[in-house]
LOGUNU-735503 format. One record per residue (C-alpha): residue in three letters; y negated, x negated, z negated; residue number from 1. Coordinates in nm, 3 decimals, always signed. Example, Ala and Ser with C-alpha at 12.3 -4.5 7.8 and 13.67 -1.06 7.14 Angstrom:
<rs>
+-----+---------+---------+---------+-----+
: res :       y :       x :       z :   n :
+-----+---------+---------+---------+-----+
: Ala :  +0.450 :  -1.230 :  -0.780 :   1 :
: Ser :  +0.106 :  -1.367 :  -0.714 :   2 :
+-----+---------+---------+---------+-----+
</rs>
This chain:
<rs>
+-----+---------+---------+---------+-----+
: res :       y :       x :       z :   n :
+-----+---------+---------+---------+-----+
: Met :  -1.775 :  +0.790 :  +2.012 :   1 :
: Leu :  -1.945 :  +0.943 :  +1.711 :   2 :
: Gly :  -2.070 :  +0.713 :  +1.438 :   3 :
: Thr :  -2.095 :  +0.404 :  +1.654 :   4 :
: Thr :  -2.459 :  +0.336 :  +1.575 :   5 :
: Ile :  -2.476 :  +0.002 :  +1.399 :   6 :
: Pro :  -2.656 :  +0.038 :  +1.065 :   7 :
: Ser :  -2.993 :  -0.132 :  +1.028 :   8 :
: Val :  -3.001 :  -0.481 :  +0.882 :   9 :
: Arg :  -3.182 :  -0.325 :  +0.585 :  10 :
: Asp :  -2.899 :  -0.081 :  +0.516 :  11 :
: His :  -2.738 :  -0.141 :  +0.174 :  12 :
: Ile :  -2.388 :  -0.127 :  +0.324 :  13 :
: Trp :  -2.422 :  -0.480 :  +0.462 :  14 :
: Lys :  -2.504 :  -0.621 :  +0.118 :  15 :
: Glu :  -2.206 :  -0.439 :  -0.028 :  16 :
: Ile :  -1.974 :  -0.577 :  +0.240 :  17 :
: Val :  -2.103 :  -0.935 :  +0.215 :  18 :
: Thr :  -2.089 :  -0.942 :  -0.166 :  19 :
: Gly :  -1.745 :  -0.784 :  -0.175 :  20 :
: Gln :  -1.856 :  -0.467 :  -0.355 :  21 :
: Lys :  -1.697 :  -0.276 :  -0.069 :  22 :
: Thr :  -1.411 :  -0.394 :  +0.146 :  23 :
: Ile :  -1.313 :  -0.279 :  +0.491 :  24 :
: Gly :  -1.000 :  -0.368 :  +0.681 :  25 :
: Phe :  -1.172 :  -0.463 :  +1.003 :  26 :
: Glu :  -0.972 :  -0.433 :  +1.324 :  27 :
: Phe :  -1.192 :  -0.693 :  +1.495 :  28 :
: Leu :  -1.036 :  -1.027 :  +1.401 :  29 :
: Ala :  -1.361 :  -1.220 :  +1.431 :  30 :
: Ala :  -1.520 :  -0.987 :  +1.175 :  31 :
: Asn :  -1.236 :  -1.048 :  +0.930 :  32 :
: Ile :  -1.271 :  -1.423 :  +0.971 :  33 :
: Leu :  -1.649 :  -1.416 :  +0.938 :  34 :
: Ile :  -1.656 :  -1.190 :  +0.634 :  35 :
: Gln :  -1.401 :  -1.406 :  +0.454 :  36 :
: Arg :  -1.609 :  -1.716 :  +0.524 :  37 :
: Ile :  -1.946 :  -1.570 :  +0.429 :  38 :
: Arg :  -1.808 :  -1.423 :  +0.106 :  39 :
: Glu :  -1.685 :  -1.769 :  +0.007 :  40 :
: Leu :  -2.023 :  -1.919 :  +0.095 :  41 :
: Tyr :  -2.209 :  -1.649 :  -0.098 :  42 :
: Ile :  -1.991 :  -1.693 :  -0.407 :  43 :
: Asn :  -2.069 :  -2.066 :  -0.404 :  44 :
: Glu :  -2.444 :  -2.022 :  -0.346 :  45 :
: Pro :  -2.557 :  -1.668 :  -0.433 :  46 :
: Ser :  -2.922 :  -1.637 :  -0.338 :  47 :
: Asp :  -3.125 :  -1.364 :  -0.174 :  48 :
: Glu :  -3.201 :  -1.596 :  +0.116 :  49 :
: Asn :  -2.832 :  -1.670 :  +0.177 :  50 :
: Leu :  -2.744 :  -1.304 :  +0.142 :  51 :
: Gln :  -2.994 :  -1.210 :  +0.412 :  52 :
: Thr :  -2.865 :  -1.486 :  +0.640 :  53 :
: Tyr :  -2.506 :  -1.365 :  +0.603 :  54 :
: Ile :  -2.603 :  -1.003 :  +0.657 :  55 :
: Leu :  -2.782 :  -1.100 :  +0.979 :  56 :
: Gln :  -2.482 :  -1.302 :  +1.099 :  57 :
: Leu :  -2.234 :  -1.024 :  +1.032 :  58 :
: Arg :  -2.446 :  -0.751 :  +1.188 :  59 :
: Glu :  -2.520 :  -0.968 :  +1.491 :  60 :
: Leu :  -2.147 :  -1.016 :  +1.545 :  61 :
: Phe :  -2.111 :  -0.639 :  +1.571 :  62 :
: Val :  -2.415 :  -0.606 :  +1.798 :  63 :
: Arg :  -2.291 :  -0.875 :  +2.038 :  64 :
: Asn :  -1.946 :  -0.721 :  +2.060 :  65 :
: Ser :  -2.034 :  -0.352 :  +2.034 :  66 :
: Glu :  -1.857 :  -0.259 :  +2.357 :  67 :
: Leu :  -1.513 :  -0.361 :  +2.228 :  68 :
: Ala :  -1.289 :  -0.076 :  +2.117 :  69 :
: Ser :  -1.198 :  -0.249 :  +1.790 :  70 :
: Val :  -1.565 :  -0.306 :  +1.708 :  71 :
: Lys :  -1.647 :  +0.059 :  +1.776 :  72 :
: Lys :  -1.373 :  +0.158 :  +1.532 :  73 :
: Asp :  -1.506 :  -0.084 :  +1.272 :  74 :
: Ile :  -1.860 :  +0.047 :  +1.312 :  75 :
: Cys :  -1.726 :  +0.396 :  +1.246 :  76 :
: Lys :  -1.556 :  +0.264 :  +0.931 :  77 :
: Ile :  -1.884 :  +0.109 :  +0.816 :  78 :
: Asn :  -2.074 :  +0.430 :  +0.882 :  79 :
: Asn :  -1.812 :  +0.636 :  +0.695 :  80 :
: Met :  -1.844 :  +0.408 :  +0.391 :  81 :
: Glu :  -2.212 :  +0.493 :  +0.365 :  82 :
: Asn :  -2.140 :  +0.860 :  +0.301 :  83 :
+-----+---------+---------+---------+-----+
</rs>
């Protein structure tokens, strides 16, 4: 499937997703739950250190589950948002 390369942890798209600057309707339920939770945490304690922690957690969720069809679709959505 084209566009299923998970963006680097340094890619700006993760920051935009975690901070809520960009929103994606994820098909992978665990991603929806995690992003909702980390956005709440980040709003309550916005620091660069927390932001990096949340980015790592979110990206790792996609890495660990990258073989699932819903995750592949969500990775494509993330990649399309970069363009």
